[in-house]
C-alpha positions as CSV (number, residue, x, y, z in Angstrom):
1,Y,124.3,181.4,104.0
2,T,127.1,183.6,102.0
3,F,127.4,185.9,105.2
4,A,127.7,182.1,107.1
5,G,130.6,181.5,104.4
6,W,132.2,184.7,105.0
7,I,132.6,184.4,109.2
8,G,133.9,180.9,108.3
9,K,137.0,182.1,106.4
10,L,137.7,184.4,109.0
11,F,138.7,180.4,110.8
12,K,140.0,179.6,107.6
13,G,143.7,178.7,109.3
14,S,142.0,176.1,111.4
15,K,140.1,174.7,108.7
16,E,143.7,173.5,107.3
17,K,144.4,172.0,110.7
18,A,143.7,168.0,110.9
19,G,140.5,167.5,112.7
20,S,139.1,170.8,112.6
21,D,136.5,169.8,109.9
22,S,133.2,169.0,111.8
23,Q,133.1,165.7,110.0
24,D,136.4,164.7,111.2
25,V,136.7,165.6,114.5
26,N,138.9,163.7,117.1
27,L,136.7,162.0,119.6
28,P,138.3,159.7,122.6
29,E,137.4,156.0,122.1
30,F,134.5,155.7,124.0
31,L,132.7,158.6,122.1
32,K,133.3,157.4,118.7
33,L,129.8,156.3,118.8
34,F,129.0,160.2,118.2
35,R,130.6,159.8,114.7
36,N,127.3,158.3,113.6
37,F,125.1,161.2,112.8
38,V,121.8,159.7,113.9
39,F,123.3,158.6,117.3
40,S,124.7,161.8,118.5
41,V,121.2,163.8,117.3
42,A,119.2,161.0,119.2
43,V,121.0,161.8,122.0
44,F,121.6,165.2,122.0
45,M,117.7,165.9,121.5
46,S,116.8,163.4,123.9
47,V,119.1,165.4,126.8
48,L,117.2,168.8,125.2
49,F,113.9,167.1,125.6
50,Y,114.8,166.2,129.3
51,V,116.1,169.4,130.3
52,A,113.0,171.2,129.0
53,A,110.8,168.7,130.7
54,I,112.4,168.6,133.9
55,A,112.4,172.7,134.2
56,C,108.7,172.4,133.7
57,V,108.1,170.2,136.5
58,V,110.3,171.6,138.8
59,N,108.2,174.5,138.1
60,G,105.1,173.0,139.2
61,Q,104.4,172.6,135.5
62,L,103.7,168.6,135.8
63,P,100.1,169.0,134.6
64,L,101.0,170.5,130.9
65,V,104.1,167.7,130.7
66,Q,101.7,164.8,131.4
67,E,99.2,166.4,129.0
68,M,101.9,167.0,126.1
69,S,103.1,163.2,126.9
70,G,99.7,162.1,126.2
71,N,99.3,158.0,126.9
72,D,103.0,158.0,127.3
73,I,104.4,158.0,130.7
74,W,106.1,161.7,131.0
75,F,109.7,160.6,131.9
76,I,109.9,158.5,128.8
77,W,108.2,161.0,126.6
78,P,111.5,163.1,126.2
79,L,113.5,160.0,125.3
80,L,110.6,159.2,122.5
81,Q,110.9,162.8,121.3
82,G,114.6,163.0,121.1
83,L,114.1,159.1,118.8
84,Q,111.6,160.5,116.7
85,F,113.5,164.0,115.8
86,A,116.7,161.8,114.6
87,A,114.6,159.4,113.2
88,G,113.0,162.2,111.2
89,M,116.1,163.8,110.3
90,S,117.7,160.7,108.9
91,V,114.8,160.5,106.5
92,L,115.2,163.8,105.6
93,I,119.0,163.5,105.0
94,Y,118.5,160.3,102.7
95,G,115.4,161.2,101.3
96,V,117.2,164.3,100.3
97,R,120.0,162.7,98.7
98,Q,117.7,160.0,96.5
99,F,115.5,163.5,95.7
100,I,118.4,165.4,94.1
101,A,120.0,162.0,92.4
102,E,116.3,161.8,90.7
103,I,115.4,165.3,90.0
104,T,118.5,166.6,88.4
105,T,118.3,163.3,86.1
106,A,115.1,164.6,84.8
107,F,115.5,168.3,85.2
108,V,118.1,167.9,83.0
109,G,116.5,166.1,80.2
110,I,113.8,169.0,80.4
111,S,116.8,171.8,80.5
112,E,118.9,170.6,77.5
113,K,115.3,170.8,75.4
114,Y,113.5,174.0,76.8
115,I,116.1,176.0,79.0
116,P,119.5,175.4,77.7
117,D,122.3,175.9,80.4
118,A,119.5,176.2,83.4
119,K,120.4,175.0,86.6
120,P,118.1,173.4,89.2
121,A,117.3,175.1,92.3
122,V,116.1,172.9,95.6
123,D,115.8,174.0,99.3
124,C,118.6,174.5,101.7
125,P,118.4,170.6,102.9
126,A,120.1,169.7,99.8
127,V,123.5,170.5,101.6
128,F,122.4,168.8,104.8
129,P,124.1,165.5,103.4
130,F,127.6,167.2,102.3
131,A,128.2,167.7,106.2
132,P,125.6,166.3,108.8
133,N,127.6,167.2,111.9
134,A,127.9,170.8,111.0
135,V,124.0,170.7,110.6
136,L,123.9,170.0,114.2
137,I,126.0,172.5,115.2
138,G,124.5,174.7,113.2
139,F,121.2,174.0,114.6
140,V,122.5,173.9,118.5
141,G,124.5,177.2,117.7
142,S,121.9,179.0,116.2
143,L,119.5,178.6,119.0
144,L,122.1,179.6,121.5
145,G,122.4,182.9,119.5
146,G,118.4,183.0,119.3
147,F,118.5,182.9,123.5
148,F,121.1,185.5,123.3
149,G,119.6,187.9,121.2
150,M,116.2,187.3,123.5
151,W,119.0,188.2,126.2
152,L,119.8,191.4,124.3
153,M,116.2,192.4,124.0
154,M,115.3,192.2,127.9
155,V,118.8,193.7,128.8
156,F,117.5,196.9,126.0
157,N,114.0,196.6,127.6
158,S,112.8,196.3,124.0
159,P,108.9,196.4,123.7
160,V,108.5,193.4,121.8
161,I,110.6,190.0,122.9
162,L,111.1,187.6,120.4
163,I,111.3,184.0,121.2
164,P,113.7,182.2,118.8
165,A,111.6,179.2,116.7
166,A,113.5,176.0,116.8
167,G,112.7,175.2,113.2
168,I,114.0,178.0,111.7
169,C,117.0,177.4,113.6
170,F,117.3,173.9,112.6
171,F,117.0,175.0,108.6
172,S,118.5,178.0,108.7
173,G,121.2,177.5,111.4
174,G,121.7,174.0,110.1
175,T,122.7,175.3,106.6
176,S,125.0,178.0,108.0
177,G,126.9,175.7,109.8
178,V,127.4,174.0,106.6
179,F,128.7,176.7,104.6
180,G,130.7,178.0,107.8
181,N,132.3,174.6,108.2
182,A,133.2,174.2,104.5
183,Y,135.6,177.3,105.3
184,G,136.5,177.4,108.4
185,G,135.9,174.2,110.1
186,W,133.8,173.2,113.0
187,R,134.8,176.5,114.6
188,G,133.6,178.3,111.6
189,A,129.9,176.2,111.8
190,A,129.5,177.4,115.2
191,V,130.1,181.0,115.2
192,A,128.6,181.9,111.5
193,S,125.6,179.7,113.2
194,F,125.5,181.4,116.1
195,I,125.8,185.3,114.5
196,V,123.0,183.6,112.2
197,G,120.8,183.2,115.6
198,I,121.0,186.4,116.8
199,A,119.7,187.7,113.1
200,L,117.4,185.3,113.4
201,V,115.6,187.3,116.4
202,I,116.7,190.8,116.0
203,L,115.8,191.3,112.4
204,P,112.3,190.5,113.1
205,L,112.0,193.9,115.3
206,M,112.6,195.5,111.8
207,L,109.3,194.5,110.2
208,Y,107.1,193.9,113.4
209,P,105.3,197.3,112.8
210,A,104.0,196.1,109.2
211,F,102.7,192.8,111.2
212,A,101.0,195.2,113.8
213,N,99.8,197.6,111.0
214,L,98.0,194.5,109.4
215,G,96.5,193.5,112.5
216,I,99.0,190.4,113.3
217,A,101.4,192.0,116.0
218,D,102.1,188.1,117.5
219,A,103.5,186.6,114.1
220,S,107.1,187.3,112.6
221,F,109.0,185.5,109.7
222,P,112.3,184.6,111.2
223,N,114.0,184.4,108.2
224,V,116.7,186.8,107.6
225,D,116.2,187.5,103.8
226,Y,112.5,187.9,104.3
227,N,112.9,190.7,107.2
228,I,115.8,192.7,105.2
229,V,113.6,192.5,102.1
230,G,110.5,193.2,103.7
231,S,111.9,195.9,105.7
232,F,113.2,197.5,103.0
233,I,109.6,197.3,100.9
234,Y,107.9,198.4,103.6
235,H,110.0,202.1,104.5
236,V,109.7,202.5,100.8
237,I,106.3,202.0,100.9
238,N,105.6,204.3,103.8
239,F,107.8,206.9,102.4
240,I,106.0,207.1,99.0
241,K,102.6,206.9,101.0
242,G,103.8,209.9,103.0
243,L,104.5,212.0,99.5
244,F,100.7,211.9,99.2
245,V,99.2,212.3,102.3
């Protein structure tokens, strides 16, 4: 996230321009509804689900789509999924606001008595309410970056092809978008999250041998910090092991 902020600073000049912040983007009159974060997420995710569903149907995978849709009509199911995603995200955003307000007050009382000058630490969704639009930009940018990283693996004939995980792209990419937006507006959010998305699929290749040795070669942790720290520990242990073998 610090790296995302540094990337955002490259667009500091554009941040100072009117309308460059993700929350202040000037939209045509007929697109004013997209200023509502929940509405924009619902529309975007519905379109994304429809693209995936239609692509499956065109490629002869209609039975799979029907199986996933369950009791719902398959061409209505993507819309329902998009709306459910938006509803879940709105609950997350407003829930985090309430959570922070409550836990901070409770923590202050405990810290003053037992841990003076301590600061409460919360998970990354705590920053989502500060720039909800940047979260969406970060999610999309990170997902696109992940697909670009996957394409690079195929171009360079990587023996392992990692598929970007939508969940981590949402949380890590969305948070990167918030930090990129804070320093460089929506351009900073888009570029920072795109680069982070590439890192989310490329860096796990560094730790892949460790998972293979554990017999779980089909698994990986896409978080950037996990892979950097994990790779360092893995190579240090291998080096020490080599001294005694």
